[in-house]
C-alpha positions in Angstrom: 108.5 119.0 73.7 107.3 122.8 74.9 109.4 125.1 76.7 110.0 122.9 79.9 113.1 121.3 81.2 111.4 118.6 83.4 107.7 117.3 83.8 107.2 118.7 87.2 107.2 121.5 85.7 103.9 120.8 83.9 100.9 122.7 85.2 98.6 119.6 84.5 101.1 117.2 86.0 101.8 119.0 89.0 97.3 119.5 89.6 97.7 115.7 88.8 99.9 115.1 91.9 97.5 117.0 94.1 94.5 115.2 93.0 96.7 111.8 93.9 96.8 112.2 97.3 92.9 113.2 97.7 92.1 110.3 95.6 94.4 108.2 98.0 92.8 109.9 101.0 89.5 109.6 100.3 89.8 106.3 99.0 90.9 105.0 102.4 87.8 106.3 104.1 85.6 103.9 106.0 83.2 104.2 102.8 85.2 102.5 100.6 85.8 99.5 102.9 83.8 96.9 101.6 84.6 98.0 97.8 88.7 97.7 97.3 88.0 97.4 93.6 86.3 100.5 92.9 89.3 102.0 95.7 92.1 100.3 94.0 90.6 100.9 90.6 90.2 104.9 91.4 94.0 105.0 92.9 95.1 103.4 89.4 93.4 106.1 87.0 94.4 109.0 89.0 97.9 107.8 89.0 97.9 107.3 85.7 97.5 110.4 84.9 100.4 111.8 86.4 102.4 109.1 85.1 101.4 109.3 81.5 102.5 113.1 81.6 105.5 112.3 83.1 106.4 109.0 80.8 105.1 110.9 77.6 107.4 113.8 78.4 110.5 111.7 78.9 110.1 110.0 75.6 111.5 113.3 74.1 109.7 113.8 71.0 106.1 115.8 70.6 104.6 113.0 69.2 105.3 110.5 71.8 104.0 113.0 74.2 101.0 113.9 72.7 100.4 109.5 72.5 101.1 109.7 76.7 98.9 112.6 76.8 95.9 111.2 75.5 96.0 108.2 77.7 96.2 110.5 80.4 93.0 112.5 79.5 91.4 109.0 78.8 92.0 108.2 82.4 90.5 111.6 83.6 87.6 110.4 82.2 88.0 106.8 83.7 88.3 108.4 86.9 85.3 110.8 86.7 83.2 108.1 85.8 84.1 106.1 89.0 83.4 109.6 91.0 80.1 109.4 89.8 79.6 105.6 91.0 81.3 106.3 94.1 78.5 109.4 94.7 75.7 106.8 93.4 76.7 104.4 96.1 77.0 107.1 98.6 80.8 106.5 99.2 81.5 110.0 99.1 79.5 113.4 99.5 77.8 115.8 97.1 80.7 118.6 98.1 83.3 116.1 97.9 82.2 114.9 94.0 81.8 118.7 92.8 85.5 119.5 94.1 87.1 116.4 92.3 85.1 116.6 89.2 85.8 120.3 89.1 89.9 119.6 89.6 89.6 116.6 87.2 88.0 119.0 84.7 90.4 121.2 84.6 93.3 118.5 84.2 91.5 117.3 81.0 91.2 121.0 80.1 94.5 121.5 80.4 96.1 118.2 79.0 93.3 119.1 75.7 95.3 122.4 75.4 99.0 121.2 75.4 97.8 118.6 72.9 96.4 121.2 70.7 99.6 122.9 71.0 102.0 120.1 70.6 100.4 119.5 67.8 101.2 122.6 65.5 
């Protein structure tokens, strides 16, 4: 389980929490008003990242934690894919896209590193 006392101490969870708020604010914009389905799915993916980190941590075994970290990593990839669609549909600007892609990629890298650490 690493050296954490709670999931709130985990850097990838902290960053995912910040990302959640950004995704909620962005998908609340006028540009998403006509595409409720995409906005809702982006929110669900974002929340899934932090939720799976938390749930996996609370399972209290490295094996289960790793499983949930992989799910969180998958949700990060799904959100990245949806951001490309939001960009292609002009729901978000290139600047917003670049910022979010950078953040999600960082979270994915943190999750990969954590999975490697726990797998040893």
